[in-house]
PDBQT receptor file of N, H, CA, C and O in Angstrom, charges set to zero:
ATOM      1  N   UNK A   1      16.855 -15.383  26.433  1.00  0.00    +0.000 N 
ATOM      2  CA  UNK A   1      16.228 -14.436  25.974  1.00  0.00    +0.000 C 
ATOM      3  C   UNK A   1      15.680 -14.888  24.627  1.00  0.00    +0.000 C 
ATOM      4  O   UNK A   1      16.228 -15.187  23.566  1.00  0.00    +0.000 OA
ATOM      5  N   UNK A   2      13.983 -14.820  25.164  1.00  0.00    +0.000 N 
ATOM      6  H   UNK A   2      13.538 -14.577  26.026  1.00  0.00    +0.000 HD
ATOM      7  CA  UNK A   2      13.309 -15.026  24.201  1.00  0.00    +0.000 C 
ATOM      8  C   UNK A   2      13.339 -13.931  22.930  1.00  0.00    +0.000 C 
ATOM      9  O   UNK A   2      13.324 -12.700  22.923  1.00  0.00    +0.000 OA
ATOM     10  N   UNK A   3      13.390 -14.996  21.791  1.00  0.00    +0.000 N 
ATOM     11  H   UNK A   3      13.402 -15.996  21.797  1.00  0.00    +0.000 HD
ATOM     12  CA  UNK A   3      13.321 -13.859  20.762  1.00  0.00    +0.000 C 
ATOM     13  C   UNK A   3      11.367 -14.420  19.886  1.00  0.00    +0.000 C 
ATOM     14  O   UNK A   3      10.922 -15.533  19.608  1.00  0.00    +0.000 OA
ATOM     15  N   UNK A   4      10.689 -12.859  19.723  1.00  0.00    +0.000 N 
ATOM     16  H   UNK A   4      11.051 -11.954  19.949  1.00  0.00    +0.000 HD
ATOM     17  CA  UNK A   4       9.484 -12.595  19.404  1.00  0.00    +0.000 C 
ATOM     18  C   UNK A   4       9.314 -12.777  18.072  1.00  0.00    +0.000 C 
ATOM     19  O   UNK A   4       9.743 -12.025  17.198  1.00  0.00    +0.000 OA
ATOM     20  N   UNK A   5       8.451 -14.151  17.851  1.00  0.00    +0.000 N 
ATOM     21  H   UNK A   5       8.102 -14.762  18.561  1.00  0.00    +0.000 HD
ATOM     22  CA  UNK A   5       7.875 -14.275  16.283  1.00  0.00    +0.000 C 
ATOM     23  C   UNK A   5       7.196 -13.998  15.588  1.00  0.00    +0.000 C 
ATOM     24  O   UNK A   5       6.239 -14.709  15.282  1.00  0.00    +0.000 OA
ATOM     25  N   UNK A   6       7.437 -12.868  15.084  1.00  0.00    +0.000 N 
ATOM     26  H   UNK A   6       8.214 -12.290  15.333  1.00  0.00    +0.000 HD
ATOM     27  CA  UNK A   6       6.091 -12.063  13.920  1.00  0.00    +0.000 C 
ATOM     28  C   UNK A   6       5.173 -12.935  13.271  1.00  0.00    +0.000 C 
ATOM     29  O   UNK A   6       5.399 -13.575  12.244  1.00  0.00    +0.000 OA
ATOM     30  N   UNK A   7       4.069 -12.917  13.972  1.00  0.00    +0.000 N 
ATOM     31  H   UNK A   7       3.886 -12.397  14.806  1.00  0.00    +0.000 HD
ATOM     32  CA  UNK A   7       2.941 -13.482  12.578  1.00  0.00    +0.000 C 
ATOM     33  C   UNK A   7       1.999 -12.669  11.278  1.00  0.00    +0.000 C 
ATOM     34  O   UNK A   7       1.279 -13.212  10.441  1.00  0.00    +0.000 OA
ATOM     35  N   UNK A   8       2.261 -11.364  11.435  1.00  0.00    +0.000 N 
ATOM     36  H   UNK A   8       2.846 -10.922  12.115  1.00  0.00    +0.000 HD
ATOM     37  CA  UNK A   8       1.514 -10.186  10.938  1.00  0.00    +0.000 C 
ATOM     38  C   UNK A   8       2.988  -9.393  10.679  1.00  0.00    +0.000 C 
ATOM     39  O   UNK A   8       3.848  -9.682  11.511  1.00  0.00    +0.000 OA
ATOM     40  N   UNK A   9       3.364  -8.480   9.684  1.00  0.00    +0.000 N 
ATOM     41  H   UNK A   9       2.666  -8.246   9.008  1.00  0.00    +0.000 HD
ATOM     42  CA  UNK A   9       3.582  -7.438   9.199  1.00  0.00    +0.000 C 
ATOM     43  C   UNK A   9       2.935  -6.212   8.801  1.00  0.00    +0.000 C 
ATOM     44  O   UNK A   9       1.914  -6.219   8.114  1.00  0.00    +0.000 OA
ATOM     45  N   UNK A  10       3.653  -4.863   9.326  1.00  0.00    +0.000 N 
ATOM     46  H   UNK A  10       4.483  -4.857   9.885  1.00  0.00    +0.000 HD
ATOM     47  CA  UNK A  10       2.791  -3.739   8.692  1.00  0.00    +0.000 C 
ATOM     48  C   UNK A  10       3.087  -3.662   6.608  1.00  0.00    +0.000 C 
ATOM     49  O   UNK A  10       3.836  -4.126   5.748  1.00  0.00    +0.000 OA
ATOM     50  N   UNK A  11       2.110  -2.908   6.727  1.00  0.00    +0.000 N 
ATOM     51  H   UNK A  11       1.502  -2.531   7.426  1.00  0.00    +0.000 HD
ATOM     52  CA  UNK A  11       2.280  -2.644   4.903  1.00  0.00    +0.000 C 
ATOM     53  C   UNK A  11       3.694  -1.860   4.545  1.00  0.00    +0.000 C 
ATOM     54  O   UNK A  11       4.276  -1.872   3.460  1.00  0.00    +0.000 OA
ATOM     55  N   UNK A  12       4.155  -1.050   5.975  1.00  0.00    +0.000 N 
ATOM     56  H   UNK A  12       3.682  -1.040   6.856  1.00  0.00    +0.000 HD
ATOM     57  CA  UNK A  12       6.074  -0.396   5.351  1.00  0.00    +0.000 C 
ATOM     58  C   UNK A  12       6.878  -1.446   5.698  1.00  0.00    +0.000 C 
ATOM     59  O   UNK A  12       8.036  -1.370   5.287  1.00  0.00    +0.000 OA
ATOM     60  N   UNK A  13       6.481  -2.710   6.548  1.00  0.00    +0.000 N 
ATOM     61  H   UNK A  13       5.540  -2.771   6.882  1.00  0.00    +0.000 HD
ATOM     62  CA  UNK A  13       7.426  -3.807   6.618  1.00  0.00    +0.000 C 
ATOM     63  C   UNK A  13       7.171  -4.633   5.270  1.00  0.00    +0.000 C 
ATOM     64  O   UNK A  13       7.985  -5.282   4.613  1.00  0.00    +0.000 OA
ATOM     65  N   UNK A  14       5.915  -4.439   5.065  1.00  0.00    +0.000 N 
ATOM     66  H   UNK A  14       5.254  -3.912   5.598  1.00  0.00    +0.000 HD
ATOM     67  CA  UNK A  14       5.748  -5.999   4.184  1.00  0.00    +0.000 C 
ATOM     68  C   UNK A  14       6.316  -5.148   2.765  1.00  0.00    +0.000 C 
ATOM     69  O   UNK A  14       6.541  -5.751   1.716  1.00  0.00    +0.000 OA
ATOM     70  N   UNK A  15       6.498  -3.710   2.914  1.00  0.00    +0.000 N 
ATOM     71  H   UNK A  15       6.315  -3.220   3.767  1.00  0.00    +0.000 HD
ATOM     72  CA  UNK A  15       6.993  -3.191   1.538  1.00  0.00    +0.000 C 
ATOM     73  C   UNK A  15       8.454  -2.837   1.407  1.00  0.00    +0.000 C 
ATOM     74  O   UNK A  15       8.843  -2.552   0.274  1.00  0.00    +0.000 OA
ATOM     75  N   UNK A  16       9.342  -2.812   2.428  1.00  0.00    +0.000 N 
ATOM     76  H   UNK A  16       9.026  -3.043   3.348  1.00  0.00    +0.000 HD
ATOM     77  CA  UNK A  16      10.795  -2.658   2.683  1.00  0.00    +0.000 C 
ATOM     78  C   UNK A  16      10.593  -4.539   2.450  1.00  0.00    +0.000 C 
ATOM     79  O   UNK A  16      10.744  -4.631   1.232  1.00  0.00    +0.000 OA
ATOM     80  N   UNK A  17      10.371  -5.822   2.918  1.00  0.00    +0.000 N 
ATOM     81  H   UNK A  17      10.249  -5.747   3.907  1.00  0.00    +0.000 HD
ATOM     82  CA  UNK A  17      10.935  -6.964   2.520  1.00  0.00    +0.000 C 
ATOM     83  C   UNK A  17      10.558  -6.990   1.377  1.00  0.00    +0.000 C 
ATOM     84  O   UNK A  17      11.567  -7.219   0.710  1.00  0.00    +0.000 OA
ATOM     85  N   UNK A  18       9.428  -6.861   0.516  1.00  0.00    +0.000 N 
ATOM     86  H   UNK A  18       8.609  -6.675   1.058  1.00  0.00    +0.000 HD
ATOM     87  CA  UNK A  18       9.260  -7.069  -0.738  1.00  0.00    +0.000 C 
ATOM     88  C   UNK A  18      10.202  -6.544  -1.675  1.00  0.00    +0.000 C 
ATOM     89  O   UNK A  18      10.686  -7.167  -2.620  1.00  0.00    +0.000 OA
ATOM     90  N   UNK A  19      10.442  -5.302  -1.337  1.00  0.00    +0.000 N 
ATOM     91  H   UNK A  19      10.048  -4.797  -0.570  1.00  0.00    +0.000 HD
ATOM     92  CA  UNK A  19      11.365  -4.537  -2.116  1.00  0.00    +0.000 C 
ATOM     93  C   UNK A  19      10.523  -3.206  -3.298  1.00  0.00    +0.000 C 
ATOM     94  O   UNK A  19      11.059  -2.510  -4.160  1.00  0.00    +0.000 OA
ATOM     95  N   UNK A  20       8.834  -3.280  -2.794  1.00  0.00    +0.000 N 
ATOM     96  H   UNK A  20       8.398  -3.845  -2.093  1.00  0.00    +0.000 HD
ATOM     97  CA  UNK A  20       7.789  -2.593  -3.514  1.00  0.00    +0.000 C 
ATOM     98  C   UNK A  20       8.127  -0.767  -2.557  1.00  0.00    +0.000 C 
ATOM     99  O   UNK A  20       9.045  -0.501  -1.781  1.00  0.00    +0.000 OA
ATOM    100  N   UNK A  21       6.989   0.136  -3.037  1.00  0.00    +0.000 N 
ATOM    101  H   UNK A  21       6.244  -0.081  -3.667  1.00  0.00    +0.000 HD
ATOM    102  CA  UNK A  21       6.640   1.047  -2.675  1.00  0.00    +0.000 C 
ATOM    103  C   UNK A  21       5.218   0.766  -2.162  1.00  0.00    +0.000 C 
ATOM    104  O   UNK A  21       4.318   0.239  -2.816  1.00  0.00    +0.000 OA
ATOM    105  N   UNK A  22       5.161   1.145  -1.052  1.00  0.00    +0.000 N 
ATOM    106  H   UNK A  22       5.892   1.573  -0.520  1.00  0.00    +0.000 HD
ATOM    107  CA  UNK A  22       4.032   1.564  -0.092  1.00  0.00    +0.000 C 
ATOM    108  C   UNK A  22       2.670   1.838  -1.060  1.00  0.00    +0.000 C 
ATOM    109  O   UNK A  22       1.555   1.521  -0.643  1.00  0.00    +0.000 OA
ATOM    110  N   UNK A  23       2.816   2.311  -2.075  1.00  0.00    +0.000 N 
ATOM    111  H   UNK A  23       3.721   2.568  -2.414  1.00  0.00    +0.000 HD
ATOM    112  CA  UNK A  23       1.720   2.711  -3.143  1.00  0.00    +0.000 C 
ATOM    113  C   UNK A  23       1.301   0.975  -3.707  1.00  0.00    +0.000 C 
ATOM    114  O   UNK A  23       0.381   0.192  -3.470  1.00  0.00    +0.000 OA
ATOM    115  N   UNK A  24       2.547   0.954  -4.555  1.00  0.00    +0.000 N 
ATOM    116  H   UNK A  24       3.294   1.590  -4.747  1.00  0.00    +0.000 HD
ATOM    117  CA  UNK A  24       2.400  -1.039  -5.074  1.00  0.00    +0.000 C 
ATOM    118  C   UNK A  24       1.866  -1.421  -4.455  1.00  0.00    +0.000 C 
ATOM    119  O   UNK A  24       0.705  -1.709  -4.745  1.00  0.00    +0.000 OA
ATOM    120  N   UNK A  25       2.379  -1.657  -3.232  1.00  0.00    +0.000 N 
ATOM    121  H   UNK A  25       3.322  -1.423  -2.996  1.00  0.00    +0.000 HD
ATOM    122  CA  UNK A  25       2.177  -2.749  -3.023  1.00  0.00    +0.000 C 
ATOM    123  C   UNK A  25       0.350  -2.989  -2.008  1.00  0.00    +0.000 C 
ATOM    124  O   UNK A  25      -0.366  -3.936  -1.683  1.00  0.00    +0.000 OA
ATOM    125  N   UNK A  26       0.333  -1.204  -1.845  1.00  0.00    +0.000 N 
ATOM    126  H   UNK A  26       0.914  -0.435  -2.108  1.00  0.00    +0.000 HD
ATOM    127  CA  UNK A  26      -1.449  -0.916  -1.599  1.00  0.00    +0.000 C 
ATOM    128  C   UNK A  26      -2.105  -1.569  -2.594  1.00  0.00    +0.000 C 
ATOM    129  O   UNK A  26      -2.898  -2.490  -2.400  1.00  0.00    +0.000 OA
ATOM    130  N   UNK A  27      -1.784  -1.098  -3.718  1.00  0.00    +0.000 N 
ATOM    131  H   UNK A  27      -1.140  -0.349  -3.876  1.00  0.00    +0.000 HD
ATOM    132  CA  UNK A  27      -2.670  -1.436  -5.021  1.00  0.00    +0.000 C 
ATOM    133  C   UNK A  27      -2.582  -3.114  -5.338  1.00  0.00    +0.000 C 
ATOM    134  O   UNK A  27      -3.551  -3.871  -5.287  1.00  0.00    +0.000 OA
ATOM    135  N   UNK A  28      -1.084  -3.534  -5.701  1.00  0.00    +0.000 N 
ATOM    136  H   UNK A  28      -0.297  -2.919  -5.742  1.00  0.00    +0.000 HD
ATOM    137  CA  UNK A  28      -1.511  -4.811  -5.392  1.00  0.00    +0.000 C 
ATOM    138  C   UNK A  28      -2.466  -5.601  -4.247  1.00  0.00    +0.000 C 
ATOM    139  O   UNK A  28      -3.151  -6.623  -4.290  1.00  0.00    +0.000 OA
ATOM    140  N   UNK A  29      -2.261  -4.924  -3.537  1.00  0.00    +0.000 N 
ATOM    141  H   UNK A  29      -1.705  -4.094  -3.502  1.00  0.00    +0.000 HD
ATOM    142  CA  UNK A  29      -3.061  -6.189  -2.089  1.00  0.00    +0.000 C 
ATOM    143  C   UNK A  29      -4.846  -5.672  -2.454  1.00  0.00    +0.000 C 
ATOM    144  O   UNK A  29      -5.692  -6.565  -2.501  1.00  0.00    +0.000 OA
ATOM    145  N   UNK A  30      -5.271  -4.172  -2.696  1.00  0.00    +0.000 N 
ATOM    146  H   UNK A  30      -4.583  -3.447  -2.658  1.00  0.00    +0.000 HD
ATOM    147  CA  UNK A  30      -6.412  -4.294  -2.857  1.00  0.00    +0.000 C 
ATOM    148  C   UNK A  30      -7.108  -5.072  -4.309  1.00  0.00    +0.000 C 
ATOM    149  O   UNK A  30      -8.221  -5.589  -4.400  1.00  0.00    +0.000 OA
ATOM    150  N   UNK A  31      -6.211  -4.970  -5.198  1.00  0.00    +0.000 N 
ATOM    151  H   UNK A  31      -5.307  -4.550  -5.124  1.00  0.00    +0.000 HD
ATOM    152  CA  UNK A  31      -6.702  -5.855  -6.504  1.00  0.00    +0.000 C 
ATOM    153  C   UNK A  31      -6.811  -7.270  -5.973  1.00  0.00    +0.000 C 
ATOM    154  O   UNK A  31      -7.800  -7.974  -6.179  1.00  0.00    +0.000 OA
ATOM    155  N   UNK A  32      -5.564  -7.720  -5.158  1.00  0.00    +0.000 N 
ATOM    156  H   UNK A  32      -4.761  -7.148  -4.990  1.00  0.00    +0.000 HD
ATOM    157  CA  UNK A  32      -5.715  -9.095  -5.400  1.00  0.00    +0.000 C 
ATOM    158  C   UNK A  32      -6.565  -9.369  -3.965  1.00  0.00    +0.000 C 
ATOM    159  O   UNK A  32      -6.690 -10.589  -3.857  1.00  0.00    +0.000 OA
ATOM    160  N   UNK A  33      -7.248  -8.610  -2.725  1.00  0.00    +0.000 N 
ATOM    161  H   UNK A  33      -7.146  -7.619  -2.813  1.00  0.00    +0.000 HD
ATOM    162  CA  UNK A  33      -7.833  -9.335  -1.638  1.00  0.00    +0.000 C 
ATOM    163  C   UNK A  33      -6.801  -9.494  -0.914  1.00  0.00    +0.000 C 
ATOM    164  O   UNK A  33      -7.131  -9.542   0.271  1.00  0.00    +0.000 OA
ATOM    165  N   UNK A  34      -5.252  -9.641  -1.135  1.00  0.00    +0.000 N 
ATOM    166  H   UNK A  34      -4.984  -9.602  -2.098  1.00  0.00    +0.000 HD
ATOM    167  CA  UNK A  34      -4.896 -10.243   0.502  1.00  0.00    +0.000 C 
ATOM    168  C   UNK A  34      -4.445  -9.095   1.163  1.00  0.00    +0.000 C 
ATOM    169  O   UNK A  34      -4.006  -8.042   0.700  1.00  0.00    +0.000 OA
ATOM    170  N   UNK A  35      -4.657  -9.536   2.553  1.00  0.00    +0.000 N 
ATOM    171  H   UNK A  35      -5.013 -10.392   2.929  1.00  0.00    +0.000 HD
ATOM    172  CA  UNK A  35      -3.445  -8.214   3.886  1.00  0.00    +0.000 C 
ATOM    173  C   UNK A  35      -5.263  -8.090   4.653  1.00  0.00    +0.000 C 
ATOM    174  O   UNK A  35      -6.403  -8.456   4.367  1.00  0.00    +0.000 OA
ATOM    175  N   UNK A  36      -4.751  -7.551   5.430  1.00  0.00    +0.000 N 
ATOM    176  H   UNK A  36      -3.824  -7.254   5.662  1.00  0.00    +0.000 HD
ATOM    177  CA  UNK A  36      -5.706  -7.448   6.879  1.00  0.00    +0.000 C 
ATOM    178  C   UNK A  36      -5.926  -6.107   7.016  1.00  0.00    +0.000 C 
ATOM    179  O   UNK A  36      -4.898  -5.567   7.422  1.00  0.00    +0.000 OA
ATOM    180  N   UNK A  37      -7.223  -4.994   6.780  1.00  0.00    +0.000 N 
ATOM    181  H   UNK A  37      -8.058  -5.433   6.450  1.00  0.00    +0.000 HD
ATOM    182  CA  UNK A  37      -7.218  -3.947   7.682  1.00  0.00    +0.000 C 
ATOM    183  C   UNK A  37      -7.680  -4.106   8.842  1.00  0.00    +0.000 C 
ATOM    184  O   UNK A  37      -8.465  -5.013   9.117  1.00  0.00    +0.000 OA
ATOM    185  N   UNK A  38      -7.192  -3.118   9.799  1.00  0.00    +0.000 N 
ATOM    186  H   UNK A  38      -6.554  -2.381   9.575  1.00  0.00    +0.000 HD
ATOM    187  CA  UNK A  38      -7.593  -3.090  11.223  1.00  0.00    +0.000 C 
ATOM    188  C   UNK A  38      -7.768  -1.296  11.539  1.00  0.00    +0.000 C 
ATOM    189  O   UNK A  38      -6.915  -0.456  11.254  1.00  0.00    +0.000 OA
ATOM    190  N   UNK A  39      -8.640  -1.121  11.966  1.00  0.00    +0.000 N 
ATOM    191  H   UNK A  39      -9.333  -1.803  12.198  1.00  0.00    +0.000 HD
ATOM    192  CA  UNK A  39      -9.301   0.579  12.304  1.00  0.00    +0.000 C 
ATOM    193  C   UNK A  39      -9.409   0.389  13.524  1.00  0.00    +0.000 C 
ATOM    194  O   UNK A  39      -9.940  -0.497  14.194  1.00  0.00    +0.000 OA
ATOM    195  N   UNK A  40      -8.538   1.825  13.893  1.00  0.00    +0.000 N 
ATOM    196  H   UNK A  40      -8.107   2.544  13.349  1.00  0.00    +0.000 HD
ATOM    197  CA  UNK A  40      -8.564   1.902  15.625  1.00  0.00    +0.000 C 
ATOM    198  C   UNK A  40      -8.810   3.462  15.474  1.00  0.00    +0.000 C 
ATOM    199  O   UNK A  40      -7.971   4.253  15.044  1.00  0.00    +0.000 OA
ATOM    200  N   UNK A  41     -10.085   3.779  15.893  1.00  0.00    +0.000 N 
ATOM    201  H   UNK A  41     -10.767   3.136  16.242  1.00  0.00    +0.000 HD
ATOM    202  CA  UNK A  41     -10.312   5.701  15.663  1.00  0.00    +0.000 C 
ATOM    203  C   UNK A  41     -10.460   5.997  14.174  1.00  0.00    +0.000 C 
ATOM    204  O   UNK A  41     -11.181   5.573  13.270  1.00  0.00    +0.000 OA
ATOM    205  N   UNK A  42      -9.308   7.058  14.306  1.00  0.00    +0.000 N 
ATOM    206  H   UNK A  42      -8.723   7.402  15.040  1.00  0.00    +0.000 HD
ATOM    207  CA  UNK A  42      -9.112   7.569  12.619  1.00  0.00    +0.000 C 
ATOM    208  C   UNK A  42      -8.275   7.136  12.132  1.00  0.00    +0.000 C 
ATOM    209  O   UNK A  42      -7.845   7.773  11.171  1.00  0.00    +0.000 OA
ATOM    210  N   UNK A  43      -7.638   5.955  12.464  1.00  0.00    +0.000 N 
ATOM    211  H   UNK A  43      -7.987   5.437  13.245  1.00  0.00    +0.000 HD
ATOM    212  CA  UNK A  43      -6.171   5.060  12.039  1.00  0.00    +0.000 C 
ATOM    213  C   UNK A  43      -6.918   4.132  11.251  1.00  0.00    +0.000 C 
ATOM    214  O   UNK A  43      -8.053   3.654  11.272  1.00  0.00    +0.000 OA
ATOM    215  N   UNK A  44      -5.607   4.017  10.356  1.00  0.00    +0.000 N 
ATOM    216  H   UNK A  44      -4.685   4.405  10.339  1.00  0.00    +0.000 HD
ATOM    217  CA  UNK A  44      -6.537   2.151   9.234  1.00  0.00    +0.000 C 
ATOM    218  C   UNK A  44      -4.434   1.514   9.034  1.00  0.00    +0.000 C 
ATOM    219  O   UNK A  44      -3.528   2.272   8.684  1.00  0.00    +0.000 OA
ATOM    220  N   UNK A  45      -4.335   0.643   9.240  1.00  0.00    +0.000 N 
ATOM    221  H   UNK A  45      -5.071   0.028   9.525  1.00  0.00    +0.000 HD
ATOM    222  CA  UNK A  45      -3.039  -0.125   8.910  1.00  0.00    +0.000 C 
ATOM    223  C   UNK A  45      -3.543  -1.172   8.399  1.00  0.00    +0.000 C 
ATOM    224  O   UNK A  45      -4.713  -1.532   8.532  1.00  0.00    +0.000 OA
ATOM    225  N   UNK A  46      -2.737  -1.692   7.817  1.00  0.00    +0.000 N 
ATOM    226  H   UNK A  46      -1.787  -1.399   7.709  1.00  0.00    +0.000 HD
ATOM    227  CA  UNK A  46      -2.934  -3.630   7.086  1.00  0.00    +0.000 C 
ATOM    228  C   UNK A  46      -1.908  -3.737   7.491  1.00  0.00    +0.000 C 
ATOM    229  O   UNK A  46      -0.948  -2.973   7.583  1.00  0.00    +0.000 OA
ATOM    230  N   UNK A  47      -2.167  -5.144   7.865  1.00  0.00    +0.000 N 
ATOM    231  H   UNK A  47      -2.948  -5.765   7.790  1.00  0.00    +0.000 HD
ATOM    232  CA  UNK A  47      -1.854  -5.926   8.350  1.00  0.00    +0.000 C 
ATOM    233  C   UNK A  47      -1.142  -7.122   7.009  1.00  0.00    +0.000 C 
ATOM    234  O   UNK A  47      -1.782  -7.105   5.957  1.00  0.00    +0.000 OA
ATOM    235  N   UNK A  48      -0.005  -8.010   7.050  1.00  0.00    +0.000 N 
ATOM    236  H   UNK A  48       0.515  -8.024   7.904  1.00  0.00    +0.000 HD
ATOM    237  CA  UNK A  48      -0.129  -9.231   6.534  1.00  0.00    +0.000 C 
ATOM    238  C   UNK A  48       0.689 -10.415   7.033  1.00  0.00    +0.000 C 
ATOM    239  O   UNK A  48       1.673 -10.330   7.767  1.00  0.00    +0.000 OA
ATOM    240  N   UNK A  49       0.296 -11.234   6.670  1.00  0.00    +0.000 N 
ATOM    241  H   UNK A  49      -0.504 -11.302   6.074  1.00  0.00    +0.000 HD
ATOM    242  CA  UNK A  49       1.616 -12.582   7.137  1.00  0.00    +0.000 C 
ATOM    243  C   UNK A  49       2.092 -13.110   6.310  1.00  0.00    +0.000 C 
ATOM    244  O   UNK A  49       1.678 -12.761   5.205  1.00  0.00    +0.000 OA
ATOM    245  N   UNK A  50       3.399 -14.423   6.328  1.00  0.00    +0.000 N 
ATOM    246  H   UNK A  50       3.735 -14.706   7.226  1.00  0.00    +0.000 HD
ATOM    247  CA  UNK A  50       4.056 -14.234   5.631  1.00  0.00    +0.000 C 
ATOM    248  C   UNK A  50       3.896 -14.791   4.780  1.00  0.00    +0.000 C 
ATOM    249  O   UNK A  50       4.838 -14.917   3.998  1.00  0.00    +0.000 OA
ATOM    250  N   UNK A  51       2.474 -15.488   4.455  1.00  0.00    +0.000 N 
ATOM    251  H   UNK A  51       1.708 -15.386   5.090  1.00  0.00    +0.000 HD
ATOM    252  CA  UNK A  51       2.331 -16.319   3.051  1.00  0.00    +0.000 C 
ATOM    253  C   UNK A  51       0.927 -15.367   2.547  1.00  0.00    +0.000 C 
ATOM    254  O   UNK A  51       0.308 -15.698   1.536  1.00  0.00    +0.000 OA
ATOM    255  N   UNK A  52       0.585 -14.359   3.238  1.00  0.00    +0.000 N 
ATOM    256  H   UNK A  52       1.088 -14.090   4.059  1.00  0.00    +0.000 HD
ATOM    257  CA  UNK A  52       0.072 -13.167   2.032  1.00  0.00    +0.000 C 
ATOM    258  C   UNK A  52       1.308 -12.906   1.451  1.00  0.00    +0.000 C 
ATOM    259  O   UNK A  52       1.252 -13.006   0.225  1.00  0.00    +0.000 OA
ATOM    260  N   UNK A  53       2.384 -12.613   1.877  1.00  0.00    +0.000 N 
ATOM    261  H   UNK A  53       2.429 -12.532   2.873  1.00  0.00    +0.000 HD
ATOM    262  CA  UNK A  53       3.812 -11.810   0.961  1.00  0.00    +0.000 C 
ATOM    263  C   UNK A  53       4.304 -12.276   0.219  1.00  0.00    +0.000 C 
ATOM    264  O   UNK A  53       4.831 -11.790  -0.781  1.00  0.00    +0.000 OA
ATOM    265  N   UNK A  54       4.196 -13.956   0.757  1.00  0.00    +0.000 N 
ATOM    266  H   UNK A  54       3.768 -14.352   1.569  1.00  0.00    +0.000 HD
ATOM    267  CA  UNK A  54       4.949 -15.118  -0.421  1.00  0.00    +0.000 C 
ATOM    268  C   UNK A  54       3.666 -15.000  -1.784  1.00  0.00    +0.000 C 
ATOM    269  O   UNK A  54       4.002 -14.812  -2.953  1.00  0.00    +0.000 OA
ATOM    270  N   UNK A  55       2.012 -15.172  -1.289  1.00  0.00    +0.000 N 
ATOM    271  H   UNK A  55       1.739 -15.325  -0.339  1.00  0.00    +0.000 HD
ATOM    272  CA  UNK A  55       1.008 -14.621  -2.885  1.00  0.00    +0.000 C 
ATOM    273  C   UNK A  55       1.090 -13.220  -3.294  1.00  0.00    +0.000 C 
ATOM    274  O   UNK A  55       0.536 -12.843  -4.326  1.00  0.00    +0.000 OA
ATOM    275  N   UNK A  56       1.806 -12.363  -2.476  1.00  0.00    +0.000 N 
ATOM    276  H   UNK A  56       2.256 -12.669  -1.637  1.00  0.00    +0.000 HD
ATOM    277  CA  UNK A  56       2.076 -10.939  -3.327  1.00  0.00    +0.000 C 
ATOM    278  C   UNK A  56       3.018 -11.025  -4.651  1.00  0.00    +0.000 C 
ATOM    279  O   UNK A  56       2.863 -10.841  -5.859  1.00  0.00    +0.000 OA
ATOM    280  N   UNK A  57       4.370 -11.509  -3.538  1.00  0.00    +0.000 N 
ATOM    281  H   UNK A  57       4.495 -11.659  -2.557  1.00  0.00    +0.000 HD
ATOM    282  CA  UNK A  57       5.996 -11.603  -4.484  1.00  0.00    +0.000 C 
ATOM    283  C   UNK A  57       5.173 -12.524  -5.846  1.00  0.00    +0.000 C 
ATOM    284  O   UNK A  57       5.422 -12.274  -7.026  1.00  0.00    +0.000 OA
ATOM    285  N   UNK A  58       4.088 -13.697  -5.365  1.00  0.00    +0.000 N 
ATOM    286  H   UNK A  58       3.886 -13.900  -4.407  1.00  0.00    +0.000 HD
ATOM    287  CA  UNK A  58       4.281 -14.520  -7.368  1.00  0.00    +0.000 C 
ATOM    288  C   UNK A  58       3.413 -13.087  -7.959  1.00  0.00    +0.000 C 
ATOM    289  O   UNK A  58       3.609 -12.830  -9.147  1.00  0.00    +0.000 OA
ATOM    290  N   UNK A  59       2.779 -12.460  -7.438  1.00  0.00    +0.000 N 
ATOM    291  H   UNK A  59       2.619 -12.669  -6.473  1.00  0.00    +0.000 HD
ATOM    292  CA  UNK A  59       1.699 -11.832  -8.199  1.00  0.00    +0.000 C 
ATOM    293  C   UNK A  59       2.206 -10.455  -8.506  1.00  0.00    +0.000 C 
ATOM    294  O   UNK A  59       1.605  -9.580  -9.130  1.00  0.00    +0.000 OA
ATOM    295  N   UNK A  60       3.718 -10.379  -7.833  1.00  0.00    +0.000 N 
ATOM    296  H   UNK A  60       4.206 -11.089  -7.326  1.00  0.00    +0.000 HD
ATOM    297  CA  UNK A  60       4.741  -9.273  -8.514  1.00  0.00    +0.000 C 
ATOM    298  C   UNK A  60       5.240  -9.274  -9.687  1.00  0.00    +0.000 C 
ATOM    299  O   UNK A  60       5.153  -8.446 -10.594  1.00  0.00    +0.000 OA
ATOM    300  N   UNK A  61       6.033 -10.741  -9.581  1.00  0.00    +0.000 N 
ATOM    301  H   UNK A  61       6.104 -11.414  -8.844  1.00  0.00    +0.000 HD
ATOM    302  CA  UNK A  61       6.786 -11.353 -10.692  1.00  0.00    +0.000 C 
ATOM    303  C   UNK A  61       5.510 -11.528 -11.616  1.00  0.00    +0.000 C 
ATOM    304  O   UNK A  61       5.365 -10.718 -12.532  1.00  0.00    +0.000 OA
ATOM    305  N   UNK A  62       4.830 -12.261 -11.484  1.00  0.00    +0.000 N 
ATOM    306  H   UNK A  62       4.948 -12.919 -10.740  1.00  0.00    +0.000 HD
ATOM    307  CA  UNK A  62       3.834 -12.311 -12.405  1.00  0.00    +0.000 C 
ATOM    308  C   UNK A  62       3.707 -10.869 -13.932  1.00  0.00    +0.000 C 
ATOM    309  O   UNK A  62       3.908 -11.000 -15.139  1.00  0.00    +0.000 OA
ATOM    310  N   UNK A  63       3.375  -9.863 -13.261  1.00  0.00    +0.000 N 
ATOM    311  H   UNK A  63       3.213  -9.757 -12.280  1.00  0.00    +0.000 HD
ATOM    312  CA  UNK A  63       2.760  -8.981 -13.741  1.00  0.00    +0.000 C 
ATOM    313  C   UNK A  63       3.947  -7.991 -14.132  1.00  0.00    +0.000 C 
ATOM    314  O   UNK A  63       3.726  -6.852 -14.544  1.00  0.00    +0.000 OA
ATOM    315  N   UNK A  64       5.047  -8.447 -13.993  1.00  0.00    +0.000 N 
ATOM    316  H   UNK A  64       5.227  -9.372 -13.658  1.00  0.00    +0.000 HD
ATOM    317  CA  UNK A  64       6.367  -7.718 -15.095  1.00  0.00    +0.000 C 
ATOM    318  C   UNK A  64       6.678  -8.586 -15.723  1.00  0.00    +0.000 C 
ATOM    319  O   UNK A  64       7.399  -8.091 -16.589  1.00  0.00    +0.000 OA
ATOM    320  N   UNK A  65       6.595  -9.949 -15.930  1.00  0.00    +0.000 N 
ATOM    321  H   UNK A  65       6.009 -10.352 -15.226  1.00  0.00    +0.000 HD
ATOM    322  CA  UNK A  65       6.687 -11.041 -16.782  1.00  0.00    +0.000 C 
ATOM    323  C   UNK A  65       5.502 -10.240 -17.676  1.00  0.00    +0.000 C 
ATOM    324  O   UNK A  65       5.069 -10.740 -18.714  1.00  0.00    +0.000 OA
TER     325      UNK A  65
């Protein structure tokens, strides 16, 4: 059985992994320019690489301190 390695995660999954609300993640993402927006028709989704999640985690930690 093959396991599929995800290279990108959605905003919802990223928020769960980081323990942030989607709104907080969106705010940090837009302020830092981290994440990739994809638009298909009238739908928009933001995707993050695992390296971008690490960067957001570091940014969130520095904002708390």
